[in-house]
N, C-alpha and C positions, 0 to 999 in steps of 0.2 A: 495566569497572565500568558498571553502568546508572545513567544520570543520571536524578534525578527532576525532571520538567518544572518544577515550582514554583521549582527552584533557579536557572531561567533569569532570573528576573524580579527587579528590584529590590524592597527591602524593602516599599515602599509598596504596591506592586502586589500583592506577595505576601500581604499582610495582609488587602487587599479579595478576593482570590482565596478564601482561607481562610474569609472570612465569608460566603461563598455558603451557600444551603441544602445539606444534606448530599447530599440527591438529585441536586441539580443540579451540585453539586462533582465526585461520584463519576462523573458521566455527561459530563464535560466532553469535547468534541473539539477544538475550535479556541479560542484566545484571540488577537483581532484588535486590535493597537495600532497607531493611525495619529496622528500628530503632530498635536496641536492638535484632535482630533476624539474622538467619544466611544468610549470603551473598550466593546467587544463581545465576547460569547461565544457559542459554539454548543454546545449540550448536549442529548442526547437528541432530535436532530432539530430544535430549536428555537433561536431566536436571539433574544439580550436584550443591553439595555445594562446596564453595572453603574455603581452611583453610587459616590461616596466611602465609603460605609458597607458596600459589599458588598452592597446590595439590588438586585435585578433590576428593570428599568424596560423600558418601550416609549418612553420619552420622552427623546429625545436631550439635551434642555436640563437633565436631572436626573443626566446621567452624568458620571463624571469623564473628563476629557480629558488624557491623557497630553502631557507637555511634552518639551521638548529635552533635558532632563536624564534622564527616563525612557527615551525612545529611544536617547540616549547610551550609559547604562550596560547596556541590554539589549543592543546590538550588540557592546559590550566582552566581555560575558559569553560569548554565543553564539561569538565569534570567539576565545576564550580569551587575550583582552587581547593579540591580535597580528593585527590585520585584513589585514596585507599577505600573511599566510599564506594567506588564503583566497581568493585570487583568482579561482581556478578555480571555485569554488562562487558566488563574487558574479556572476561571468559567467552563470552558468546560472539565478540568481535563487533560489537556495535553498540552505540549510546544513543536513545531515543530522547529528545528534547522537548520543553513545553512548545506546543504548535505542531507537532507530529513531524519536525524535522529530524532526521536520522543521519548520524554520522559512522560510517563503516570503518573499521580500523584494521591495520595490518602491520605487524612487526615480528618480534621474535616470541614464540611461545614457550611457557614453561610447564613441562608436563609432571603429571603425579600418576603413577600406576598406568602410563598408556594414555591417559585423557588431559587434556588442557585444563592447566590449574589457573593460569594467568597468562596474561599477554604484557610484555615489556618491550623496550626499547621501539617504541612505537614510530614509524617514518612515513606511514602512509595513511592520508585520511580522503574518505569520499562522503562530502557534504550533500546530502539529497534533500531538495528542498520542497516543503509541502505546501499546497495551495489547493482551495477549493474551486470546483468547477461546476456551480449550480445549474441544472437542467441537463447535464451529460446524458443522464437516463432516460431523458424524455422518451426516446425513440424504442428504447429495449424494454421499458417497464410493461407496456400493453401485451407483448409475448409472453411475459411471465404470469399472465393471470389465467387461472382456470375458472372459465365461465360456469360450467356445469357444476364445480365442486364449491366456487363461491370463495375461493382461496388462491394465493399464490402457490405455484408449482414450486416442488423443490428444484433448484437451480444450482449448476455449476458453470461459473465463468472461468474460463480457460485462455491463457496467454504465455508467452515468454515473458521475463522479466522486463519492467519498464515500458508496458503497453497500454495502461489505463485501468488495470483490474481495482486498485485500491480506490482511485479517484471514483471509480463507477459504484462501487459498493457503498461509498460515503453517501454518495448523492442517492443511491437507491434507498439507504436508510432514513434520509432526511424526507423523502417523498412518500415514502410508506408509512412512516410515523406522523407525517404531516396531515396526509390526505389532501384531496382537493378543494374539499367544501361545497361541491356542488352536488346536489342530490338528483342526477337525472339517470333514468335508466341505462344511458349508453356509457356512463363512466363508473366502473367498478370502484375506483378508489377515494370515493367521496369519504368513507369514514377512515380516519387514520388508525394505525393499529399498533399493539405495542411490540416494539422492536427490542429485540437483545444484541449488543454487539459484543463478542468475545474478542478484545484488541489486547492479544499477546505483546504486541511490540508498540503498543501506545500511537499506532500509524494512522488508523481508520477515523478515531473520534480527536487525536491528538489531545488527550487528557492531561492536565496538571494538577495534581493532588486530587485526583478522582472526578475533576470537573471537565467535560469535553471542551476543547478549544475550538473545533469544528462545528458546525451546525447539522447535528444527526437527527433533528426532528424533536418535538417536544414530548413525544411517547416513547423515547428510547433510553434504556437503561445499558450503562457500559460496565463490563468487567475487565478491568485495565491491568495490564501486566501480568495476568494469569496465564500458565500453560493452556493451549486451545481445548485438549480433551477435557481437562479438569474443570476450566472455566465455562464449559458448555454445560456440563452436568451440574454445577453450581447455580448456573442461570437457570437451567430449567426447574431447579428445585426452589430456587427462592424469588424469581420475578415472574414466574408464568408468561413468557413471552409468546406472543402468536406468530412472530418471525424471528428467526434465530441467525444472525450474519457472522461468518468467520472467514478469515483472510488466511490464504496460501495453507491449505491442509495437505497432508503428504505421508503423514505416518500412521501405522495400522491403528494405533490408539485414537487418532484423530477421526479416522473413518468409523470405528466403532461407536465414537460419541455422535456422530452425525446420524448414525442409523438409529440410536436411541432417541435423539431428537424427533427424528421422523415417525418412528414409532408412538411418541407421544403426542401426536397430532400436530406438532409445529412446523411449520414452512420453513426450509433451510435454505439459504443462499450462501455459497461458499465458493473460494476460488482455488486454484492450483496453476502451477506453473506447466506448459506444454504448449506444443503448437497444433497439435492435431489429436482428435479423439483416440485414433489408433495407438498413439504413444500411451495413453492412460491404461489402456488395456493390458498392457506388459508390465504394470506397476502392482506389485502386490496390494496396497492399500486400496486401489481402485478398480482392479479387475473383478471382484465379487460385486461392487456396487454397479458397473456397467452391466454385467451380465444379470443381474436382478432387476435391471431397469429401475434403480431407486430414485435416480434423478430424471425428472420429466422434461427438463429443458438444459440445454448446452449453449452457452453463448460464447463464442470463438472471438477474441478482439485481435485485431492487427492494426498496427500503426505503420504509416509511411510519413516521415517527417512529422509535421503537428498534426496531421488528420489521423484519426481514429476510427476505423470501420467495424464492423460486426456480423456474423453469420448466426444464425440460430439453428438448432437441431432439437428433434424431439427425442424421448427416451428411447426409442430403438435406434438412435443416432443418425436418422434420416434428415437431410437437409429440408428446413421449410423453406418458406419464400426468402430469399434472400433480399433484406430490405435495399434500396437505393438511396442510403443516406449514411452520412457520417457526419463528424463534428470534431471540429479543431479543438485539441486539447492536449494538455502536458500531465501526465501521471508523475509524480515525484517518488512513489513507493510502490509502485506495481512490480 
């Protein structure tokens, strides 16, 4: 069951959010609640405070300030009235809900042996709203096809947070898995391919009880809630994907699993945080992969307001033709 994000909030906060101007409400990306401080929203790439009447303001002293009762009710709802069952999520600092919505948490940490064991006295919430944007991959997908090899290039999609990565790979999964259905020589994507998604934080597919909440295509299998490196190996062994999709790699073990998939003849599409390729070469997990030219395509995303644009580079990190195309869109989890 898909959970509408408004259902998370206490009635008073719901009324304020419903009172927002329509164009701002439909473009909502984040709702930030900080106990005793101004209620904030991010919408269409812009940030505002919200008054008790649901009006937008840049003045903190005019904004509604959620109290202890607001934060208690919100935490009770997102934990499904059973906080002790969410200990693993609290340790990570976020909870993913049905529909792919993610709630980031901050408060006082409880340490054990120098590591975070638990999070308590939670006073800050960042509700990141998940939505689909079918077609956002239309202009990028042709750049990822290896015509000579008859397969998809190994691809790394790069951008800072909240620029469009997760929305993009969600639509890539849908299109690759579905295929076009048109058997003409000019269209290499006529045949849908078997896609495996390793969805550690349940954001790409928005699965609930193992069933994807988003349309990720009819030939797609999802390994939900599993650490990326282990999930990739499990997917390779059990589901024989032709294309493997994974979000936000960054650890050495992730890079190793990606290389294992590549050597198994599987096309890999992954994302990572960063602004430029030069940044990746200074990170231990990525430097060997760049120097060995394991990725054959790099897609660099950039967002200004609600417009997402992209550049494409080849295996040698040389910029290809920079397309004069962009698409309005809002990624809630990238």
